[in-house]
VOPAGU-2260 file (C-alpha; in pm, 1 decimal, decimal comma):
REM VOPAGU-2260
SITE   aa  ch    i         X         Y         Z
SITE  UNK   A    0    -751,0   -3140,3    2261,3
SITE  UNK   A    1    -673,1   -2726,7    2256,9
SITE  UNK   A    2    -337,7   -2584,4    2160,8
SITE  UNK   A    3     -93,5   -2583,2    2426,5
SITE  UNK   A    4      99,5   -2215,9    2409,6
SITE  UNK   A    5     477,0   -2276,4    2436,0
SITE  UNK   A    6     770,2   -2012,2    2534,0
SITE  UNK   A    7    1134,7   -2012,6    2500,1
SITE  UNK   A    8    1047,8   -1803,8    2181,3
SITE  UNK   A    9    1415,6   -1642,9    2046,2
SITE  UNK   A   10    1426,0   -1331,5    1827,8
SITE  UNK   A   11    1695,5   -1197,7    1659,3
SITE  UNK   A   12    1698,6    -875,5    1466,8
SITE  UNK   A   13    1981,9    -854,4    1231,8
SITE  UNK   A   14    2158,2    -595,4     986,0
SITE  UNK   A   15    1922,8    -369,7     813,6
SITE  UNK   A   16    1806,4    -387,1     564,6
SITE  UNK   A   17     812,3   -2377,4   -2591,1
SITE  UNK   A   18     605,0   -2039,7   -2618,7
SITE  UNK   A   19     732,8   -1693,2   -2571,5
SITE  UNK   A   20    1119,9   -1591,4   -2467,6
SITE  UNK   A   21    1169,5   -1566,9   -2156,1
SITE  UNK   A   22    1148,9   -1336,9   -1938,8
SITE  UNK   A   23    1473,2   -1102,4   -1819,3
SITE  UNK   A   24    1609,7   -1171,5   -1513,8
SITE  UNK   A   25    1725,9    -849,7   -1321,8
SITE  UNK   A   26    1797,4    -953,6    -998,6
SITE  UNK   A   27    1940,0   -1274,7    -806,0
SITE  UNK   A   28    2039,1   -1289,2    -400,1
SITE  UNK   A   29    2163,6   -1601,6    -181,9
SITE  UNK   A   30    1900,0   -1578,0      85,2
SITE  UNK   A   31    1968,2   -1928,6     241,2
SITE  UNK   A   32    2355,7   -2023,0     218,1
SITE  UNK   A   33    2285,0   -2416,7     218,5
SITE  UNK   A   34    1922,1   -2431,8      69,7
SITE  UNK   A   35    1555,1   -2373,4     132,7
SITE  UNK   A   36    1329,6   -2638,5     276,7
SITE  UNK   A   37    1040,8   -2370,3     300,2
SITE  UNK   A   38     955,0   -1991,6     172,7
SITE  UNK   A   39     686,2   -1759,4      99,4
SITE  UNK   A   40     670,2   -1426,3     -77,5
SITE  UNK   A   41     412,1   -1150,5      29,8
SITE  UNK   A   42     116,0   -1064,6    -202,5
SITE  UNK   A   43     285,0    -727,3    -275,6
SITE  UNK   A   44     657,5    -904,9    -312,6
SITE  UNK   A   45     786,1    -660,9     -53,0
SITE  UNK   A   46     866,6    -966,7     164,2
SITE  UNK   A   47    1015,1   -1300,0     149,3
SITE  UNK   A   48    1025,1   -1561,2     452,1
SITE  UNK   A   49    1259,6   -1876,0     401,7
SITE  UNK   A   50    1304,6   -2145,1     631,7
SITE  UNK   A   51    1659,1   -2284,3     654,1
SITE  UNK   A   52    1838,5   -2580,9     839,4
SITE  UNK   A   53    2085,3   -2389,7    1006,5
SITE  UNK   A   54    1980,2   -2035,8    1023,4
SITE  UNK   A   55    1605,7   -2077,9    1159,0
SITE  UNK   A   56    1330,5   -1857,6     997,7
SITE  UNK   A   57    1457,1   -1547,6     771,7
SITE  UNK   A   58    1232,3   -1267,3     651,0
SITE  UNK   A   59    1380,3   -1039,4     405,4
SITE  UNK   A   60    1249,4    -732,1     239,9
SITE  UNK   A   61    1248,7    -724,6     -93,6
SITE  UNK   A   62    1616,8    -625,2    -265,1
SITE  UNK   A   63    1765,6    -640,6      81,0
SITE  UNK   A   64    2137,0    -768,9     177,7
SITE  UNK   A   65    2088,4    -840,7     483,4
SITE  UNK   A   66    1758,1   -1016,4     646,3
SITE  UNK   A   67    1574,4    -787,5     865,4
SITE  UNK   A   68    1445,0   -1076,6    1123,4
SITE  UNK   A   69    1582,0   -1443,2    1224,9
SITE  UNK   A   70    1340,9   -1627,9    1411,5
SITE  UNK   A   71    1362,0   -1940,6    1635,3
SITE  UNK   A   72    1149,4   -2148,9    1801,0
SITE  UNK   A   73    1349,0   -2247,0    2089,5
SITE  UNK   A   74    1708,1   -2121,6    2190,0
SITE  UNK   A   75    2036,6   -2290,4    2084,6
SITE  UNK   A   76    1791,1   -2548,7    1879,5
SITE  UNK   A   77    1675,4   -2529,4    1492,2
SITE  UNK   A   78    1372,0   -2655,4    1463,6
SITE  UNK   A   79    1281,5   -2814,6    1105,2
SITE  UNK   A   80    1033,4   -2557,6     961,9
SITE  UNK   A   81     786,9   -2748,1     696,2
SITE  UNK   A   82     564,9   -2482,1     590,4
SITE  UNK   A   83     505,0   -2091,5     597,6
SITE  UNK   A   84     313,2   -1797,1     533,1
SITE  UNK   A   85     272,3   -1428,3     513,0
SITE  UNK   A   86     -65,1   -1245,4     585,0
SITE  UNK   A   87    -217,7   -1067,9     241,3
SITE  UNK   A   88    -140,0    -721,1     457,4
SITE  UNK   A   89     192,6    -833,3     535,3
SITE  UNK   A   90     102,0    -781,9     930,1
SITE  UNK   A   91     226,8   -1134,1    1021,8
SITE  UNK   A   92     373,0   -1418,3     940,5
SITE  UNK   A   93     344,4   -1820,6    1059,6
SITE  UNK   A   94     557,6   -2100,5    1028,3
SITE  UNK   A   95     504,3   -2487,9    1098,5
SITE  UNK   A   96     667,5   -2769,4    1182,2
SITE  UNK   A   97     541,3   -3126,1    1235,5
SITE  UNK   A   98     396,8   -3088,5    1581,1
SITE  UNK   A   99     428,3   -2693,8    1631,7
SITE  UNK   A  100     351,3   -2368,3    1474,5
SITE  UNK   A  101     432,0   -1968,0    1576,6
SITE  UNK   A  102     326,7   -1658,6    1467,3
SITE  UNK   A  103     519,9   -1307,1    1396,3
SITE  UNK   A  104     468,6    -960,5    1371,4
SITE  UNK   A  105     684,0    -842,0    1088,3
SITE  UNK   A  106     672,9    -445,4    1148,8
SITE  UNK   A  107     857,8    -555,3    1485,5
SITE  UNK   A  108     988,5    -876,7    1496,2
SITE  UNK   A  109     795,0    -980,6    1814,2
SITE  UNK   A  110     675,9   -1321,0    1862,7
SITE  UNK   A  111     295,2   -1346,4    1892,8
SITE  UNK   A  112     248,0   -1733,5    1987,0
SITE  UNK   A  113     383,6   -2034,0    1982,2
SITE  UNK   A  114     148,6   -2334,4    2005,3
SITE  UNK   A  115     187,1   -2731,7    2004,2
SITE  UNK   A  116    -101,0   -2948,3    1838,6
SITE  UNK   A  117     -64,4   -3265,2    2058,0
SITE  UNK   A  118    -155,1   -3478,4    1850,5
SITE  UNK   A  119    -159,5   -3554,1    1468,0
SITE  UNK   A  120     139,3   -3402,8    1202,6
SITE  UNK   A  121     127,3   -3053,0    1036,8
SITE  UNK   A  122     155,3   -3045,6     646,1
SITE  UNK   A  123      78,4   -2708,8     563,8
SITE  UNK   A  124     -13,5   -2367,4     768,3
SITE  UNK   A  125    -169,1   -1997,2     601,8
SITE  UNK   A  126    -264,8   -1726,1     812,3
SITE  UNK   A  127    -556,9   -1460,4     705,5
SITE  UNK   A  128    -480,6   -1042,1     767,0
SITE  UNK   A  129    -373,1    -983,7    1074,9
SITE  UNK   A  130    -365,2   -1304,2    1213,9
SITE  UNK   A  131    -750,8   -1337,9    1241,3
SITE  UNK   A  132    -728,3   -1711,9    1124,5
SITE  UNK   A  133    -454,0   -1997,0    1100,7
SITE  UNK   A  134    -531,2   -2289,8     931,1
SITE  UNK   A  135    -356,5   -2587,0     999,5
SITE  UNK   A  136    -387,2   -2906,3     694,2
SITE  UNK   A  137    -258,2   -3225,3     856,8
SITE  UNK   A  138    -104,1   -3552,9     737,2
SITE  UNK   A  139    -476,8   -3736,0     845,0
SITE  UNK   A  140    -681,1   -3534,8     588,6
SITE  UNK   A  141    -791,0   -3287,7     923,2
SITE  UNK   A  142    -785,7   -2915,5     911,1
SITE  UNK   A  143    -798,7   -2687,0    1159,3
SITE  UNK   A  144    -898,6   -2307,5    1185,6
SITE  UNK   A  145    -762,9   -2112,1    1474,3
SITE  UNK   A  146    -802,7   -1760,4    1623,4
SITE  UNK   A  147    -500,4   -1703,2    1833,5
SITE  UNK   A  148    -648,5   -1442,4    2048,9
SITE  UNK   A  149    -999,5   -1597,3    2145,5
SITE  UNK   A  150    -857,6   -1944,4    2080,9
SITE  UNK   A  151   -1127,3   -2043,8    1901,2
SITE  UNK   A  152   -1101,5   -2383,5    1690,3
SITE  UNK   A  153   -1305,8   -2548,1    1442,4
SITE  UNK   A  154   -1220,9   -2884,0    1300,2
SITE  UNK   A  155   -1277,2   -2968,7     947,7
SITE  UNK   A  156   -1309,0   -3344,3     858,7
SITE  UNK   A  157   -1408,4   -3268,2     462,0
SITE  UNK   A  158   -1067,3   -3516,5     321,0
SITE  UNK   A  159    -983,1   -3876,8     469,9
SITE  UNK   A  160    -604,0   -3857,7     361,2
SITE  UNK   A  161    -350,2   -3616,0     371,1
SITE  UNK   A  162    -387,2   -3243,6     329,6
SITE  UNK   A  163    -111,0   -3168,0      40,2
SITE  UNK   A  164    -178,7   -2774,2     -23,7
SITE  UNK   A  165    -376,4   -2493,7     149,3
SITE  UNK   A  166    -461,6   -2142,4      74,7
SITE  UNK   A  167    -694,4   -1892,8     249,4
SITE  UNK   A  168    -926,5   -1576,7     127,6
SITE  UNK   A  169    -751,0   -1255,5     283,9
SITE  UNK   A  170    -993,9   -1211,3     500,9
SITE  UNK   A  171    -979,2   -1556,9     656,3
SITE  UNK   A  172   -1320,3   -1684,1     597,2
SITE  UNK   A  173   -1261,1   -1971,3     304,0
SITE  UNK   A  174    -974,1   -2228,8     258,7
SITE  UNK   A  175    -942,9   -2410,8     -63,0
SITE  UNK   A  176    -750,7   -2749,3      17,6
SITE  UNK   A  177    -570,2   -3008,0    -160,0
SITE  UNK   A  178    -575,9   -3381,6     -28,3
SITE  UNK   A  179    -447,8   -3744,4    -172,7
SITE  UNK   A  180    -805,7   -3810,1    -143,0
SITE  UNK   A  181    -831,5   -3671,9    -532,4
SITE  UNK   A  182   -1055,8   -3367,5    -410,5
SITE  UNK   A  183   -1008,7   -3046,3    -371,2
SITE  UNK   A  184   -1234,8   -2821,9    -131,7
SITE  UNK   A  185   -1343,3   -2465,3     -63,7
SITE  UNK   A  186   -1502,6   -2452,0     251,2
SITE  UNK   A  187   -1634,8   -2165,0     530,0
SITE  UNK   A  188   -1388,1   -2125,9     820,0
SITE  UNK   A  189   -1673,4   -1961,4    1006,2
SITE  UNK   A  190   -1904,0   -2236,7    1001,9
SITE  UNK   A  191   -1663,5   -2559,7     890,7
SITE  UNK   A  192   -1896,0   -2609,4     572,6
SITE  UNK   A  193   -1841,0   -2708,8     256,8
SITE  UNK   A  194   -1880,5   -2469,6     -26,1
SITE  UNK   A  195   -1744,1   -2647,4    -320,1
SITE  UNK   A  196   -1582,8   -3012,2    -364,1
SITE  UNK   A  197   -1413,8   -3095,1    -695,3
SITE  UNK   A  198   -1278,1   -3440,0    -736,6
SITE  UNK   A  199    -999,8   -3501,9    -991,1
SITE  UNK   A  200    -858,6   -3823,0   -1131,1
SITE  UNK   A  201    -515,9   -3841,3    -921,1
SITE  UNK   A  202    -381,0   -3691,5    -575,2
SITE  UNK   A  203    -436,1   -3362,4    -547,0
SITE  UNK   A  204     -72,7   -3103,5    -553,7
SITE  UNK   A  205    -146,2   -2752,2    -589,2
SITE  UNK   A  206    -445,0   -2501,6    -504,6
SITE  UNK   A  207    -425,8   -2100,4    -529,7
SITE  UNK   A  208    -737,2   -1862,6    -442,7
SITE  UNK   A  209    -708,1   -1506,4    -569,1
SITE  UNK   A  210    -691,0   -1278,5    -299,3
SITE  UNK   A  211   -1044,2   -1072,5    -451,0
SITE  UNK   A  212   -1253,0   -1411,8    -450,0
SITE  UNK   A  213   -1244,9   -1392,9    -825,7
SITE  UNK   A  214   -1084,1   -1771,7    -913,0
SITE  UNK   A  215    -995,5   -2063,4    -764,7
SITE  UNK   A  216    -709,6   -2310,3    -900,3
SITE  UNK   A  217    -684,2   -2630,9    -813,0
SITE  UNK   A  218    -449,4   -2946,0    -969,4
SITE  UNK   A  219    -354,1   -3325,0    -976,3
SITE  UNK   A  220     -37,5   -3515,8   -1013,4
SITE  UNK   A  221    -244,4   -3665,3   -1341,1
SITE  UNK   A  222    -219,3   -3281,7   -1563,2
SITE  UNK   A  223    -574,2   -3214,2   -1491,7
SITE  UNK   A  224    -513,1   -2841,7   -1346,5
SITE  UNK   A  225    -862,2   -2632,5   -1362,9
SITE  UNK   A  226    -929,1   -2262,2   -1329,6
SITE  UNK   A  227   -1285,4   -2204,2   -1182,2
SITE  UNK   A  228   -1489,6   -1912,1   -1143,6
SITE  UNK   A  229   -1607,5   -1804,5    -775,5
SITE  UNK   A  230   -1867,6   -1838,9    -635,4
SITE  UNK   A  231   -2039,1   -2067,0    -850,5
SITE  UNK   A  232   -1740,6   -2287,4    -886,5
SITE  UNK   A  233   -1781,0   -2343,7   -1322,2
SITE  UNK   A  234   -1467,9   -2423,7   -1505,7
SITE  UNK   A  235   -1320,3   -2093,2   -1666,5
SITE  UNK   A  236   -1019,6   -2258,9   -1872,4
SITE  UNK   A  237    -741,5   -2590,7   -1820,3
SITE  UNK   A  238    -421,2   -2495,9   -1858,5
SITE  UNK   A  239    -284,8   -2618,9   -2170,8
SITE  UNK   A  240      88,5   -2817,0   -2098,1
SITE  UNK   A  241     336,3   -2859,2   -2343,1
SITE  UNK   A  242     434,3   -3210,2   -2228,2
SITE  UNK   A  243     316,7   -3434,0   -1982,8
SITE  UNK   A  244     322,1   -3464,5   -1615,9
SITE  UNK   A  245     333,1   -3136,7   -1503,1
SITE  UNK   A  246     371,0   -3142,0   -1110,9
SITE  UNK   A  247     299,6   -2804,9    -900,1
SITE  UNK   A  248     517,9   -2694,2    -605,4
SITE  UNK   A  249     357,0   -2347,4    -612,5
SITE  UNK   A  250      93,9   -2161,5    -743,9
SITE  UNK   A  251     -51,2   -1764,7    -742,3
SITE  UNK   A  252    -296,6   -1591,5    -889,7
SITE  UNK   A  253    -219,2   -1226,8   -1042,3
SITE  UNK   A  254    -383,3    -909,8    -831,8
SITE  UNK   A  255    -611,8    -866,0   -1134,4
SITE  UNK   A  256    -687,8   -1240,4   -1167,4
SITE  UNK   A  257    -561,8   -1222,9   -1579,4
SITE  UNK   A  258    -262,6   -1420,3   -1492,5
SITE  UNK   A  259    -158,6   -1758,9   -1294,5
SITE  UNK   A  260     181,5   -1785,3   -1181,6
SITE  UNK   A  261     313,4   -2164,7   -1105,6
SITE  UNK   A  262     624,6   -2319,1    -986,2
SITE  UNK   A  263     739,3   -2668,4   -1062,2
SITE  UNK   A  264     989,6   -2916,6    -878,1
SITE  UNK   A  265    1207,5   -2897,4   -1198,4
SITE  UNK   A  266    1310,5   -2594,2   -1174,3
SITE  UNK   A  267    1019,1   -2394,7   -1390,5
SITE  UNK   A  268     828,8   -2092,3   -1390,4
SITE  UNK   A  269     552,2   -2069,7   -1617,7
SITE  UNK   A  270     293,3   -1777,5   -1684,4
SITE  UNK   A  271     -62,2   -1869,1   -1775,1
SITE  UNK   A  272    -355,9   -1681,2   -1899,9
SITE  UNK   A  273    -635,1   -1710,5   -1643,4
SITE  UNK   A  274    -901,0   -1702,0   -1909,2
SITE  UNK   A  275    -752,4   -1913,3   -2193,5
SITE  UNK   A  276    -520,0   -2144,3   -2013,1
SITE  UNK   A  277    -285,5   -2073,3   -2222,1
SITE  UNK   A  278      87,1   -2073,7   -2140,6
SITE  UNK   A  279     279,6   -1675,7   -2199,8
SITE  UNK   A  280     588,0   -1761,2   -2092,3
SITE  UNK   A  281     858,7   -2099,4   -1948,4
SITE  UNK   A  282    1153,3   -2020,6   -1777,2
SITE  UNK   A  283    1341,2   -2177,2   -1492,5
SITE  UNK   A  284    1526,1   -2071,2   -1195,4
SITE  UNK   A  285    1897,3   -2061,1   -1152,6
SITE  UNK   A  286    2107,1   -2362,3    -964,8
SITE  UNK   A  287    2379,7   -2221,5    -741,4
SITE  UNK   A  288    2731,8   -2183,1    -852,8
SITE  UNK   A  289    2909,5   -2529,0    -953,5
SITE  UNK   A  290    2556,7   -2657,8   -1024,2
SITE  UNK   A  291    2498,8   -2857,8    -721,5
SITE  UNK   A  292    2281,0   -3008,7    -619,5
SITE  UNK   A  293    2167,1   -3042,0    -978,0
SITE  UNK   A  294    1791,7   -2932,4    -907,0
SITE  UNK   A  295    1585,2   -2694,3    -722,4
SITE  UNK   A  296    1241,3   -2675,5    -649,7
SITE  UNK   A  297    1041,4   -2377,9    -662,9
SITE  UNK   A  298     873,1   -2287,4    -349,5
SITE  UNK   A  299     697,5   -1957,8    -417,5
SITE  UNK   A  300     628,4   -1710,6    -693,6
SITE  UNK   A  301     435,2   -1417,6    -671,2
SITE  UNK   A  302     330,3   -1181,0    -997,0
SITE  UNK   A  303     396,3    -782,3    -933,6
SITE  UNK   A  304     188,7    -643,1   -1171,6
SITE  UNK   A  305     283,8    -266,1   -1059,6
SITE  UNK   A  306     637,6    -366,3   -1178,9
SITE  UNK   A  307     582,8    -603,3   -1454,8
SITE  UNK   A  308     811,3    -870,1   -1258,2
SITE  UNK   A  309     802,0   -1235,1   -1144,3
SITE  UNK   A  310     972,4   -1282,2    -778,0
SITE  UNK   A  311    1082,9   -1657,4    -703,1
SITE  UNK   A  312    1198,5   -1869,1    -421,7
SITE  UNK   A  313    1366,2   -2160,4    -453,5
SITE  UNK   A  314    1511,1   -2456,3    -258,8
SITE  UNK   A  315    1870,3   -2376,1    -375,7
SITE  UNK   A  316    1855,7   -2043,9    -177,3
SITE  UNK   A  317    1808,3   -1779,2    -419,9
SITE  UNK   A  318    1556,6   -1509,3    -466,5
SITE  UNK   A  319    1541,1   -1419,6    -810,6
SITE  UNK   A  320    1335,7   -1148,0    -987,2
SITE  UNK   A  321    1227,7   -1114,8   -1348,0
SITE  UNK   A  322    1085,2    -896,0   -1604,8
SITE  UNK   A  323     793,9    -954,0   -1771,1
SITE  UNK   A  324     641,7    -840,8   -2101,7
SITE  UNK   A  325     302,4    -933,0   -2134,5
SITE  UNK   A  326     238,6    -639,6   -2423,8
SITE  UNK   A  327       3,3    -823,2   -2693,8
SITE  UNK   A  328     -15,2   -1152,4   -2495,9
SITE  UNK   A  329    -388,0   -1132,8   -2408,5
């Protein structure tokens, strides 16, 4: 069934703008007064995109006191956005509710499309550079690669159960997916062919692709978290946990590939050495004033190697920056 393109898009332009010691926090700002449901941070840490229950989607420039844009799917109605993604070149952003998804121009704030999937339920969404390929992961295990310009789409049936996490190469040619069926799959969006299929011992919780194509990361719910070299797929390292039952809610390779940064539902952020799987630093994101709710999931993380800074977005509605010292850690 083809996607149905919808209308009634509303755009608001807002005002301008156990290991090593914990990093030094240098900034903290509120990005969502009543908490964040989904979030992404651009690869270069220059933008954050957060989904809220009351104000829709908010696009925040780095260190800004005000959001650049507020986006809503329907006038006077805020849809519950379950996943968002910013393209690697900061050109576009995408957002998905259970049955609809949208694309937005980051420079102008203009809506570039709004579609309904017709059937099934969306779990995840990712987008390549310039919005060339959008990939949806669905609850039934299906993935859909969609070209918004041409309307071309490929349905991929490699998984038999819900897709829990996705990542896409910047050029849109490859997608890494994680599923409840205990497998992680790297597949080609041009042909629909499987490049690698890796089996694990538990349901898959998180994946990450290195933007330069050096590595793939996949983790399950039974403490198996493996970094593999691409294109061959051979194992490079396994993350060495200081405790058991480490579940990840976010994961990102540094641009160099030397580091992996992860976030967890327990407020925890961790910085890992890619080559060895060694934990280099481990700390927790903040709670809102008053400590309620009493926990916060880390929704997005990025390691900006140019500034030696880690940036995170959490369900507490906070963006936080930490200065990282990796001198001598490798």
